[in-house]
N, C-alpha and C positions, 0 to 999 in steps of 0.2 A: 192140646194134642201132643206136643213135644214135651216129654217128661225128662227131667234131668237124668243123665246117665244112659239114656237110650241112644243107640247108634242108629245111623240112617237106615241100615238094613232092617233093624227091628221096627223102626217107624213105618217102613214100607209094609211090613207084615201086619202091623196094627191097623193101618189105613185100609188095606185090602180086606181084612176081617170085618172092619166096621162098615165100609162102604161098598163092598163087593165090586161089581162091574163099574161103578161110578167113582172109584178111587183114583187118585192121581197116579200117573205112570211112575215107574221106578226112576226114570230120568228126571221127571219133574220134582219128585221128592228129594233126590240127591241135590238138585240145583237149589231148592229152597233151603235144605238143610245147611249147605255150605254158605248160602247167603246169610242166614241168621247166625250161624256159628262164627262167621267173620265179623260180627258186630253190627251188621246192617239191620235196622229195625223197621225200615219203611217197606211197605208193600207196593209203593208207587213205581212206575216204570222209570228206568234211568234214561238220561239223554242218549240218543243214538247218533251215529254219524249219518251224513246224508244231507239232503236239502233242508234248510231251516224252515220252520213254519212261517216265518216272517215274509217269505217270498210271495205268499198268497195273501194279499191285502186288498182293501177296497180300491186303492189307487191303481194297482196293477190290473185288477178286474175291469175297472172302468176303461183303461187303455185298450185292453183286448176287445171289450164289447164295442167300443167306438170304432176300432179298426174293422171289426166284422160288419158292423152296421153300415159303415161307409161303402163297403163293397163285399157282398156275400160270396163272391167268386175268388177271393184271395186264398192263397194256400197258407198252410201253417208257417212255412218259411218266410213268406211275405209279411205275415202278421208279426212274427218275431222280430223281423228287421225293422218294421215301422215302430213297434213299441219298445225296442231295445231290450227286450226280455229274452232269456234263453230257455 
């Protein structure tokens, strides 16, 4: 789809002509264009800031479930205090 020598604006027009209403937005095309132009060849998501996926694991789930099962009337704050999770 991306031919050598095409600028991102030309690519947007080609995509709109080929895919009509289902074409990527101009913003998405420009992002992908700069992504690949910069040498990145992966289509995978890049790591993002925020809570790591490792915070949700079987051990932590068991702690929370046990705290809830011991007393269904506990508040979230009480469960967080008991399990030492934030």
